[in-house]
C-alpha positions in Angstrom: 0.0 0.0 0.0 2.9 2.3 0.8 6.1 2.8 -1.2 9.5 1.7 0.1 10.5 5.4 0.3 7.5 6.2 2.6 8.0 3.1 4.8 11.7 4.0 5.2 10.8 7.5 6.4 8.3 6.2 8.8 10.6 3.5 10.2 13.4 6.1 10.7 11.1 8.6 12.4 9.6 5.8 14.6 12.9 5.0 16.2 12.6 8.3 18.2 9.6 6.9 20.2 10.2 3.1 19.9 11.0 2.8 23.6 8.0 4.8 24.6 5.6 2.5 22.8 7.1 -0.8 24.1 4.2 -0.9 26.6 1.9 -1.3 23.6 3.6 -4.4 22.2 0.4 -6.4 22.4 -1.5 -3.9 20.3 1.3 -3.8 17.7 1.5 -7.6 17.6 -2.2 -7.8 16.9 -2.0 -5.5 13.9 -1.4 -6.6 10.3 1.7 -5.4 8.5 -0.2 -2.5 6.9 -1.9 -1.6 10.2 1.5 -1.7 11.9 3.0 0.7 9.5 0.1 3.0 10.1 0.5 2.8 13.8 4.2 3.6 13.4 3.3 6.6 11.3 1.0 7.8 14.1 3.6 7.4 16.8 6.6 8.6 14.7 5.0 12.1 14.4 2.8 12.0 17.5 2.8 15.1 19.8 4.1 14.1 23.2 0.7 15.1 24.7 -1.0 12.5 22.7 1.7 10.0 23.5 0.9 10.6 27.2 -2.8 10.8 27.0 -4.2 8.1 24.6 -3.9 4.3 24.4 -2.7 2.6 21.3 -5.8 0.5 21.1 -7.8 3.6 20.3 -5.4 4.5 17.4 -5.6 0.9 16.1 -9.4 1.2 15.9 -9.2 4.4 14.0 -6.7 2.9 11.6 -8.8 -0.2 11.0 -11.9 1.8 10.2 -10.0 4.2 7.9 -8.3 1.3 6.0 -11.6 -0.5 5.7 -13.2 2.6 4.0 -10.0 3.2 1.9 -10.2 -0.4 0.6 -13.8 0.2 -0.5 -12.5 2.9 -2.8 -16.0 4.5 -2.8 -15.1 7.1 -5.4 -12.8 5.0 -7.6 -9.9 7.4 -7.3 -6.2 7.1 -6.4 -5.0 9.3 -3.6 -1.3 10.2 -3.3 0.1 8.4 -0.3 1.3 11.6 1.5 -2.2 13.1 1.0 -3.7 9.9 2.4 -1.4 9.7 5.4 -1.7 13.4 6.4 -5.4 14.1 5.5 -7.3 10.8 5.6 -5.5 8.5 8.0 -4.3 11.2 10.4 -6.4 11.1 13.6 -5.8 14.8 14.6 -7.2 17.9 13.0 -6.4 20.6 15.6 -6.3 20.4 19.4 -9.5 18.5 19.9 -10.0 15.6 22.2 -9.3 12.3 20.3 -12.2 9.8 20.3 -13.5 7.0 18.1 -16.1 8.5 15.8 -15.2 7.5 12.3 -17.3 4.4 12.2 -20.4 6.2 13.5 -19.9 9.0 10.9 -19.3 6.6 8.1 -22.5 4.6 8.9 -24.6 7.8 8.9 -23.0 9.1 5.7 -22.4 6.1 3.4 -26.0 5.8 2.2 -26.0 9.5 1.3 -22.8 9.5 -0.7 -22.9 6.1 -2.3 -22.8 6.4 -6.1 -21.7 10.1 -6.0 -18.5 11.6 -7.2 -16.0 12.7 -4.5 -16.9 16.3 -5.4 -20.7 15.8 -4.9 -20.0 13.6 -1.8 -18.1 16.5 -0.2 -21.1 18.8 -0.7 -23.4 16.1 0.7 -21.2 15.6 3.8 -21.4 19.4 4.5 -25.2 19.3 4.4 -25.1 16.5 6.9 -22.7 18.6 9.1 -25.2 21.4 9.1 -27.9 19.0 10.3 -25.7 18.3 13.3 -24.3 21.8 14.2 -24.3 25.5 13.4 -22.3 28.5 14.5 -22.1 29.9 18.0 -19.2 31.8 19.6 -17.7 30.0 22.6 -14.6 29.9 24.6 -11.2 28.9 23.1 -11.3 25.2 24.1 -11.9 23.0 21.1 -14.5 20.3 21.8 -14.4 17.0 20.0 -16.7 16.3 17.0 -19.0 14.1 19.1 -19.3 16.9 21.7 -20.1 19.4 19.0 -22.9 17.2 17.8 -24.2 16.9 21.4 -24.2 20.7 21.6 -25.5 21.3 18.1 -23.5 24.5 18.1 -19.9 25.6 18.1 -17.4 28.2 16.9 -15.7 27.9 13.5 -12.7 26.1 14.8 -14.9 23.4 16.2 -17.2 23.2 13.1 -14.2 22.8 10.8 -12.6 20.2 13.1 -15.9 18.3 12.9 -16.3 18.7 9.2 -12.7 17.6 8.4 -13.3 14.5 10.6 -16.5 13.7 8.8 -14.8 14.0 5.4 -12.0 11.8 6.4 -14.5 9.2 7.7 -15.7 8.6 4.2 -12.2 8.7 2.6 -12.2 12.3 1.4 -8.8 14.0 2.1 -9.6 17.1 4.2 -7.7 19.6 6.3 -8.5 22.7 8.5 -7.6 26.1 7.1 -7.0 28.9 9.5 -6.1 32.5 9.6 -4.8 33.3 13.1 -5.8 36.9 13.0 -7.5 39.1 10.4 -5.7 42.3 9.5 -8.9 44.2 8.7 -11.1 43.4 11.7 -10.8 42.0 15.2 -11.3 38.3 14.8 -10.1 35.1 13.0 -11.6 32.2 11.1 -11.2 28.6 10.2 -12.7 26.7 7.3 -12.1 23.4 5.3 -10.3 22.2 2.2 -10.9 18.9 0.5 -8.5 17.3 -2.0 -10.4 16.4 -5.2 -9.3 15.7 -8.7 -5.7 16.5 -7.9 -6.2 19.9 -6.2 -7.4 21.4 -3.0 -10.9 23.0 -3.0 -12.4 25.0 -0.1 -15.8 25.1 1.7 -17.3 26.6 4.8 -17.6 24.1 7.6 -21.3 23.4 8.4 -22.0 26.1 5.8 -23.1 24.1 2.7 -23.1 25.6 -0.7 -24.3 24.1 -4.0 -20.6 24.1 -5.2 -17.1 24.0 -3.8 -14.8 27.1 -3.7 -17.7 29.2 -2.4 -18.1 30.8 1.0 -18.9 34.1 2.7 -15.2 34.2 3.9 -13.6 34.5 0.4 -13.7 38.3 0.5 -12.1 38.5 4.0 -9.6 35.8 3.1 -8.5 37.9 0.1 -7.4 40.5 2.8 -5.5 37.9 4.8 -1.9 38.4 5.9 -1.5 34.7 6.7 -3.6 31.7 5.9 -2.2 28.3 6.8 -2.9 24.7 7.7 -1.3 22.2 10.1 0.1 18.8 9.2 1.1 16.4 12.0 3.8 14.7 10.0 7.1 15.1 8.2 6.0 13.3 5.0 5.4 15.7 2.1 5.8 15.1 -1.6 4.1 18.3 -2.8 5.7 21.7 -3.1 3.6 23.6 -0.5 5.5 26.2 1.4 6.3 25.4 5.0 6.3 28.4 7.3 7.4 26.5 10.4 8.3 22.9 11.0 9.9 20.4 13.3 10.1 16.6 13.5 6.4 16.1 14.3 4.5 19.2 13.0 4.5 21.6 10.1 2.6 24.7 9.3 2.0 25.1 5.6 1.6 28.7 4.3 -1.4 28.8 1.9 -1.8 32.6 1.7 -1.2 32.7 -2.0 -4.2 30.4 -2.6 -6.6 33.1 -1.2 -4.9 36.5 -1.4 -2.4 38.4 -3.3 0.9 37.8 -1.5 4.6 37.9 -1.7 7.7 36.7 0.1 9.1 39.2 2.6 12.7 38.7 3.6 14.0 40.1 6.9 17.8 40.5 7.4 19.1 41.3 10.8 22.8 42.3 10.8 25.3 42.7 13.7 23.6 40.0 15.7 26.9 38.9 17.3 26.0 35.3 16.4 23.0 35.4 18.8 19.8 33.6 17.9 17.2 36.1 16.8 13.5 35.4 17.0 11.3 37.5 14.7 7.7 38.2 15.3 5.4 39.2 12.4 2.7 41.3 14.0 -0.6 42.8 13.0 -3.2 44.8 15.0 -6.1 42.8 16.3 -8.2 43.5 19.3 -6.1 46.5 19.9 -2.9 44.5 20.4 0.0 43.8 18.1 -0.6 40.1 17.7 2.0 37.8 16.1 0.7 35.8 13.2 4.0 34.0 12.8 7.1 33.7 15.0 10.2 32.5 13.2 13.8 32.0 14.1 16.4 33.7 11.8 19.1 31.5 10.3 22.8 31.8 11.2 23.0 34.8 8.9 20.2 36.6 10.7 17.8 36.0 7.8 14.2 34.7 7.6 11.6 34.8 4.8 7.8 34.8 5.2 5.1 34.8 2.6 2.4 37.3 3.6 -0.5 39.4 2.2 0.0 42.9 0.9 -0.7 44.9 4.0 1.2 46.5 6.9 3.2 44.4 9.4 5.3 45.2 12.4 8.6 43.3 12.6 9.8 42.6 16.2 13.2 41.1 16.4 14.7 40.0 19.7 17.6 37.9 21.1 15.5 37.3 24.3 16.7 40.4 26.0 17.3 43.3 23.6 14.9 44.0 20.7 14.0 46.3 17.9 10.9 46.9 15.9 10.1 48.2 12.4 6.8 48.8 10.6 6.7 47.4 7.1 4.4 48.1 4.1 4.6 44.8 2.3 3.1 46.4 -0.8 6.2 48.5 -1.2 9.0 46.3 0.3 10.4 42.9 -0.5 13.4 43.1 1.9 13.8 44.6 5.4 17.3 45.1 6.8 17.6 45.7 10.5 20.7 46.6 12.4 20.8 44.9 15.8 23.3 47.5 17.0 20.2 49.7 17.4 18.4 47.1 19.6 17.2 48.4 23.0 16.4 46.9 26.4 13.3 49.1 26.7 11.3 51.8 24.9 10.3 55.2 26.1 8.0 58.0 25.1 5.0 57.7 22.7 4.4 56.9 19.1 1.5 56.8 16.6 1.1 54.1 13.9 -1.4 53.4 11.2 -1.7 49.8 9.8 -3.4 49.4 6.5 -4.7 45.9 5.6 -4.7 44.4 2.1 -7.3 45.7 -0.2 -8.7 42.3 -1.1 -11.3 41.6 -3.7 -15.1 41.4 -4.1 -16.7 38.0 -3.4 -18.2 35.9 -6.2 -21.9 35.5 -5.3 -23.1 33.8 -8.5 -24.9 30.6 -7.3 -24.9 27.6 -9.6 -28.1 25.7 -10.2 -31.6 26.5 -8.8 -31.2 28.6 -5.6 -34.6 27.4 -4.4 -33.3 23.8 -4.3 -30.3 24.8 -2.1 -32.5 27.0 0.1 -34.9 24.1 0.7 -32.0 21.8 1.7 -30.7 24.4 4.1 -34.2 24.7 5.6 -34.3 20.9 6.0 -30.9 20.8 7.7 -32.0 23.5 10.2 -35.2 21.6 10.9 -33.3 18.3 11.5 -30.9 20.1 13.9 -33.7 22.0 15.7 -35.6 18.8 16.2 -32.6 17.4 18.1 -32.1 20.6 20.1 -35.7 20.3 21.2 -34.6 17.2 23.2 -32.5 19.5 25.4 -33.7 20.4 28.9 -35.9 23.5 28.7 -36.5 25.9 31.5 -39.9 24.4 32.2 -38.6 20.8 32.2 -35.6 21.9 34.2 -37.9 23.3 36.9 -39.8 19.9 37.1 -36.6 18.0 37.4 -35.2 20.4 40.0 -38.2 19.7 42.3 -36.8 16.2 43.0 -33.8 17.8 44.7 -33.6 19.6 48.0 -32.8 23.3 47.3 -30.6 24.9 44.6 -33.5 24.8 42.2 -32.5 27.9 40.2 -28.9 26.6 39.9 -30.1 23.1 38.8 -32.3 24.5 36.1 -29.4 26.6 34.7 -26.9 23.8 34.8 -29.2 21.3 33.1 -30.1 23.8 30.3 -26.4 24.6 29.7 -25.4 20.9 29.6 -27.5 20.5 26.4 -27.1 17.0 25.0 -25.0 16.0 28.0 -27.8 16.5 30.5 -28.1 12.8 31.3 -24.5 12.7 32.5 -25.0 15.7 34.7 -28.3 14.2 36.2 -26.4 11.0 36.8 -23.8 13.0 38.8 -26.4 14.8 40.8 -28.3 11.6 41.6 -25.2 9.7 42.7 -24.9 8.7 46.3 -21.3 9.2 47.5 -22.2 10.4 51.0 -21.1 14.0 50.1 -23.6 16.8 50.8 -25.5 17.9 47.7 -24.3 21.5 48.1 -20.7 20.5 47.0 -22.0 18.9 43.8 -23.6 22.2 42.9 -20.4 24.1 43.9 -18.4 21.9 41.6 -20.7 22.3 38.6 -20.9 26.1 39.1 -17.1 26.4 39.2 -16.9 25.0 35.7 -17.3 27.1 32.5 -20.7 26.4 31.0 -19.1 24.7 28.0 -17.5 22.1 30.2 -21.0 20.9 31.2 -21.5 19.6 27.7 -18.7 17.0 27.9 -18.0 16.4 31.6 -18.5 12.8 32.6 -20.0 11.6 35.9 -16.8 9.6 36.5 -14.6 12.7 36.1 -16.9 14.8 38.3 -17.0 12.3 41.1 -13.2 11.8 41.1 -12.7 15.6 41.6 -15.5 15.9 44.2 -14.5 12.9 46.4 -10.8 13.9 46.6 -11.5 17.6 47.1 -14.2 17.3 49.7 -11.9 16.6 52.7 -10.4 20.1 52.3 -13.7 22.0 52.3 -13.1 23.6 55.7 -9.5 24.5 55.1 -10.2 27.6 53.1 -12.9 30.2 52.4 -15.6 28.7 50.2 -14.8 30.7 47.1 -11.1 29.8 47.2 -12.0 26.1 47.8 -14.5 26.0 45.0 -12.4 27.8 42.4 -8.9 26.5 43.2 -9.3 23.1 44.9 -12.7 21.6 43.9 -12.7 23.0 40.3 -11.4 20.5 37.7 -10.8 23.2 35.1 -7.2 24.6 35.0 -6.5 25.9 31.5 -8.0 24.5 28.2 -7.2 20.9 28.8 -9.7 18.0 28.4 -11.0 17.2 31.8 -10.1 13.7 33.1 -10.4 11.9 36.4 -6.9 12.0 37.9 -7.1 12.8 41.6 -7.4 9.1 42.7 -4.4 8.3 40.6 -2.3 11.2 42.0 -3.2 10.3 45.6 -2.1 6.7 45.0 1.0 7.7 43.0 2.7 9.4 45.9 3.3 8.0 49.4 2.0 9.7 52.5 5.4 11.1 53.5 5.8 12.7 50.0 2.3 14.1 50.1 2.9 15.6 53.5 6.1 17.2 52.3 4.4 18.6 49.2 1.6 20.1 51.4 4.1 21.7 53.7 6.0 23.3 50.8 4.3 23.2 47.4 7.5 24.3 45.7 8.7 20.8 46.3 6.0 19.7 43.8 7.6 21.8 41.1 11.1 20.6 42.1 9.7 17.0 41.7 8.4 17.9 38.2 11.6 19.5 37.1 13.6 16.5 38.3 11.3 13.6 37.2 9.3 15.0 34.2 11.5 15.7 31.1 10.8 18.9 29.3 9.6 17.9 25.8 8.1 21.2 24.6 9.7 20.9 21.2 8.0 17.6 20.6 4.5 18.9 21.2 1.9 20.9 19.4 1.7 24.2 21.2 -2.0 24.2 22.1 -2.2 20.6 23.3 -2.2 19.8 27.0 -1.6 16.2 28.2 -3.6 14.5 31.0 -2.0 14.8 34.4 -2.0 11.0 34.7 -0.4 10.5 31.3 2.4 13.1 32.0 3.2 11.4 35.3 3.3 8.0 33.6 5.3 9.0 30.6 7.6 11.3 32.6 7.7 13.7 29.7 5.7 16.7 28.8 5.7 20.2 27.3 6.1 23.2 29.5 2.4 23.9 29.7 1.6 20.2 30.4 4.1 20.2 33.2 2.7 23.4 34.6 -0.9 22.0 34.5 0.5 18.9 36.2 1.7 21.2 39.1 -1.7 22.7 39.5 -3.3 19.2 39.2 -1.1 17.8 42.0 -1.7 20.8 44.2 -5.5 20.6 43.9 -5.4 16.8 44.4 -3.6 17.3 47.7 -5.9 20.1 48.8 -3.6 23.0 48.0 -5.3 25.9 46.1 -3.3 26.6 42.9 -3.8 28.4 39.6 -2.4 30.2 36.7 -2.5 33.9 37.5 -5.5 35.2 35.5 -3.6 38.3 34.3 -0.2 37.1 33.3 -0.4 33.3 33.5 2.3 32.8 36.1 1.9 29.7 38.4 0.7 30.5 41.9 -0.3 28.5 45.0 -2.2 29.7 48.1 -0.4 30.4 51.3 -1.3 32.3 54.4 -4.4 33.8 52.9 -3.0 34.9 49.5 -1.7 33.5 46.3 2.1 33.6 45.9 4.2 33.1 42.8 5.8 29.7 42.4 8.9 31.1 40.5 11.9 31.1 42.7 12.5 34.8 42.7 11.7 37.6 45.0 8.2 38.7 44.5 8.1 42.1 42.7 6.4 45.0 44.3 3.3 46.4 42.6 2.3 50.0 41.8 -0.9 51.5 40.5 -1.3 52.6 36.9 -4.2 54.9 36.2 -5.2 55.7 32.7 -7.0 59.0 32.1 -8.9 59.3 28.8 -11.7 61.5 27.5 -13.4 58.4 26.0 -14.4 55.3 27.8 -11.7 52.7 27.8 -12.7 49.1 26.9 -10.1 46.4 27.1 -9.3 44.7 23.8 -11.7 47.1 22.1 -9.8 50.4 22.2 -6.8 49.7 24.5 -4.5 46.9 25.9 -1.6 46.7 28.2 1.5 44.6 27.5 4.5 43.8 29.8 8.0 43.5 28.4 9.3 40.0 29.2 12.4 38.5 27.6 12.6 41.1 24.9 9.0 40.9 23.7 5.6 42.3 24.8 3.1 40.0 26.4 -0.4 41.3 26.5 -2.0 41.1 29.9 -5.3 39.2 30.2 -7.4 42.0 31.6 -10.5 41.2 29.5 -13.0 41.5 32.3 -11.6 44.5 34.0 -14.1 47.3 33.9 -11.7 49.9 35.3 -8.9 52.2 34.2 -6.8 51.5 37.3 -4.4 48.5 37.4 -2.0 47.1 40.0 1.1 46.2 38.0 4.4 44.6 39.0 7.6 46.5 38.6 8.8 46.4 35.0 8.4 48.0 31.5 5.0 48.2 29.8 3.4 49.3 26.6 -0.1 50.7 26.5 -1.8 50.7 23.2 -4.9 52.7 22.4 -6.6 52.2 19.0 -9.4 52.8 16.6 -10.5 50.7 13.7 -11.4 52.7 10.7 -14.2 52.1 8.2 -11.8 50.7 5.6 -10.3 48.2 8.1 -7.2 50.2 8.8 -6.1 50.5 12.4 -4.8 53.6 14.2 -2.6 52.9 17.3 -1.1 55.2 19.9 1.7 53.5 21.8 2.7 54.7 25.3 5.9 53.3 26.9 6.4 53.4 30.6 8.3 51.8 33.5 6.6 50.9 36.8 8.8 51.2 39.8 8.4 50.2 43.4 6.2 52.7 45.4 5.7 55.0 42.4 2.2 55.1 41.1 1.7 56.4 37.6 -1.1 58.5 36.1 -0.9 58.3 32.3 -2.9 60.6 30.0 -3.9 58.7 26.9 -6.1 59.4 23.9 -7.8 57.3 21.3 -6.3 58.2 17.9 -8.6 59.9 15.4 -8.9 60.2 11.7 -11.7 61.7 9.7 -14.3 59.2 8.6 -13.7 58.8 4.8 -17.0 57.0 4.1 -19.3 59.2 2.0 -22.8 59.7 3.2 -25.4 58.4 0.7 -28.9 59.7 0.4 -31.5 57.0 0.4 -34.9 57.0 -1.3 -38.0 55.7 0.5 -37.9 52.2 -1.0 -40.5 49.7 0.0 -39.5 46.7 2.2 -41.5 43.6 1.3 -43.6 42.6 4.4 -46.8 41.0 5.4 -49.6 41.9 5.2 -48.4 45.0 3.3 -45.1 46.5 2.3 -43.4 49.0 4.6 -41.7 52.2 3.4 -38.1 52.6 4.6 -39.0 56.0 6.2 -41.9 54.4 8.1 -39.7 51.5 9.3 -37.2 53.9 10.8 -38.5 55.1 14.2 -35.6 57.2 15.5 -33.3 59.9 14.2 -30.4 57.4 14.1 -31.2 53.9 13.2 -29.2 50.7 12.6 -30.8 48.9 9.6 -29.7 45.4 8.6 -30.8 42.5 6.4 -29.6 39.5 8.3 -29.3 35.7 7.8 -29.7 34.2 11.3 -27.4 31.3 12.2 -24.8 32.2 9.6 -21.5 33.3 11.2 -21.3 36.9 9.8 -24.8 37.6 11.1 -24.1 35.9 14.5 -21.1 38.3 15.0 -23.3 41.3 14.1 -26.1 40.2 16.5 -23.6 39.6 19.3 -22.1 43.1 18.8 -25.6 44.6 19.1 -26.0 43.0 22.5 -22.5 44.0 23.6 -23.3 47.6 22.7 -26.7 47.6 24.4 -25.8 50.3 26.9 -24.6 52.7 24.2 -27.4 52.0 21.8 -30.1 52.6 24.5 -28.3 55.6 25.9 -28.1 57.3 22.5 -31.6 56.2 21.6 -30.6 54.5 18.4 -33.4 52.6 16.7 -32.8 49.0 15.3 -34.6 47.7 12.3 -33.8 44.1 11.3 -35.0 42.3 8.1 -34.8 38.6 8.3 -36.1 35.4 6.7 -36.3 33.6 10.0 -35.3 33.5 13.6 -32.8 31.6 15.8 -31.8 31.7 19.4 -29.4 34.6 19.0 -32.0 36.8 17.3 -34.4 35.9 20.1 -31.9 37.2 22.6 -31.5 40.4 20.7 -35.3 40.9 20.6 -35.4 40.4 24.4 -32.5 42.8 24.9 -34.2 45.5 22.8 -37.9 45.4 23.4 -38.6 48.3 20.9 -36.7 46.7 18.0 -38.5 46.5 14.7 -38.3 43.1 13.1 -39.6 42.6 9.6 -39.8 38.9 8.6 -39.6 38.3 4.9 -37.9 35.9 2.5 -38.0 38.5 -0.2 -34.5 40.0 -0.8 -35.6 42.7 -3.3 -35.1 45.5 -0.8 -31.8 44.1 0.4 -30.4 43.9 -3.1 -31.5 47.4 -3.9 -29.8 48.7 -0.8 -26.6 46.9 -1.6 -26.7 48.4 -5.1 -27.3 51.9 -3.8 -24.5 51.6 -1.3 -22.1 50.3 -3.9 -21.7 46.9 -2.1 -21.5 43.4 -3.7 -24.8 41.8 -4.6 -25.9 38.9 -2.3 -23.3 39.8 0.3 -25.1 39.5 3.6 -25.7 40.8 6.2 -26.0 44.3 4.8 -25.6 46.8 7.7 -26.0 50.6 7.7 -26.4 53.5 10.1 -29.2 55.7 8.7 -29.9 59.2 9.9 -33.6 60.2 9.4 -34.5 63.9 9.4 -37.3 66.0 7.9 -35.0 66.5 4.9 -34.7 62.8 4.2 -32.6 59.8 4.9 -28.8 59.3 4.6 -26.6 56.3 5.2 -23.7 57.4 7.4 -22.0 54.0 7.6 -22.5 50.9 5.5 -20.9 47.5 5.0 -21.9 44.0 4.0 -20.7 40.5 4.7 -18.2 39.7 7.4 -17.6 43.0 9.2 -16.5 42.3 12.8 -16.6 45.6 14.7 -19.3 47.2 12.5 -21.6 48.1 15.3 -18.9 50.2 17.0 -18.1 51.9 13.8 -21.8 52.7 13.2 -22.1 54.2 16.7 -19.1 56.4 16.1 -21.1 58.2 13.4 -23.4 59.8 15.9 
């Protein structure tokens, strides 16, 4: 099945981990020759987190099902062996939990794709995916495909992971495509490519279209600065550009496939033979976020293919650094002199970053649009029927009556557990002799998303081994930092029983007396294997202890896991991510250095400051700026440790450009700082457009635009509920509720249907005007009058209505993250 060349590469790479998988001899011995090569392929390039967390028997099941489908040759095509290995056989898509799902997916899909070409089968699989899940913004943890199905909703990274897995389950090569940050708006996105007829074709995950190479994101992607995919392997026989790679993992730069791009070369001279790390940064969420971090070669050079927009180059040797803003449209080569590198920056500066111009989206739809629309409606009906099996508020109240107290909490927890409610009820009903109150405390300590894939076994493990320490701390400290299973973004496993049996009583007592001994144990016994892991994976605590190897983040999570298992409150500091444990009534830093004093920074600004919206604070650490996690801080006062900082204030312009003011300061012991800052301004370049009083199709009679607008300033939008661009817009409306109500802005929404998010908006704005119609005549007229692409929804505009007429002050269409803020700035 595989060439001698490929087998030789796999065998050579497998030697690196051969000793680690000796424990799975029985599994390897049970495999056929082909299955054994596939197992060796998995392990040869396996991230150390997966090596620690999963059993070989799971991988063999995945391999056998994949080979079974491959041998069927459903589509009568030959797939190149590197494509098959990396994009059909490969078990991992991103950083999801690995599970056995391929047989289930294949059994559901085979009858629907049998007899179809691979092209048509890919389209059909995507319709099936929409029947299972649609878009909803969630936290960064990527749930598994089966969990996504249980939820019926997920963010784009989860939808694309699920869709890729579904494609692979029927033998279609597929991969996840990702832009880490958009340059023109404050977000990112992921979608899917399938390999058909010798080339890669794209599609939106759980967003079926009647043809491939279509999607609402094609316009935004044409403005991308970096678009890439991941491959968990070192086997490549194609000529795709590798941005970054090591023995187990490669990032392939696909920017040229979507946007006009070119190779930018950075040359750093006078480095003194030091290793130079170069960050390619763009503004997103009011921070300078790296889209790629590369190490220069021995000559101080590195090359990077990127879109035709503005970048900041940040070069550092881990101590000194220098920065340089680049217009990629105008430059191919950047030469930096490291003799000019500094240890810190002072003063202020102003920058403007212009994103790539991009191109208009192709909205021509092949075939009969009504047929596609009917299929979409059917998909939504199938999914909604499943969602109707979730616990409703009414049913939740009935269930809650069977428990003593905590009824409101129980209703909320059961509703948020969605398709996992039976597991949560099983946990609540279990009799382990522990007061019911602590079960509720544990469930409430978890992020709501965790309720959708937490198992009763895992919850009981954490509850039973945390309960003895309930009276040692204040309840909030105990609940958050001892009882709580959630540490970072790891999959939640039962591990406390194992940890308590792993160490003897004398060792556990020594750890409790001085938690730093836990970290010493980890440093001595658990080998640092960061370079052999995928950066967003975290191994199970049990697996890391057993393997005695792990990445830095897995080792740090292990520290917190051991602490909590032994009744010691521990955490990652929520602002800067440093490890901490609780001692004498406060959290103290684990790092063996003298704790730095803090001083107060106060920011004075005429405008309201909103973190990650129009300002951020970053601390200078090891020659680079690390943005502080202050997302929920509704204040302009901050207690900061001694050190150097950069404050950025910013404004996104209507063309997607970003204005930034940078303020550099040093915080010193006992010296509070009051810093005067301002949001950078630039005149709005969008021309006002006078609008006629067109009719909006409605029932029972059409409504004139003027009659629909009920305030002087009105947000008018034609929306497509459940589609990602509309979901962003609706969420922004709710986030801006205070401003919209305070400025008495009207909202008029035109929609063909409703969904949960729209219902939330209607509840938040009782006076909103909703016009329900499937007729897009008005929407298309509006797009034409505003000079926007036809069929590019949602169309959004801020309209001022006076006695003299109506004028569009701001307007956009399609994927426009941040549009609501831009509209409100027009008032």
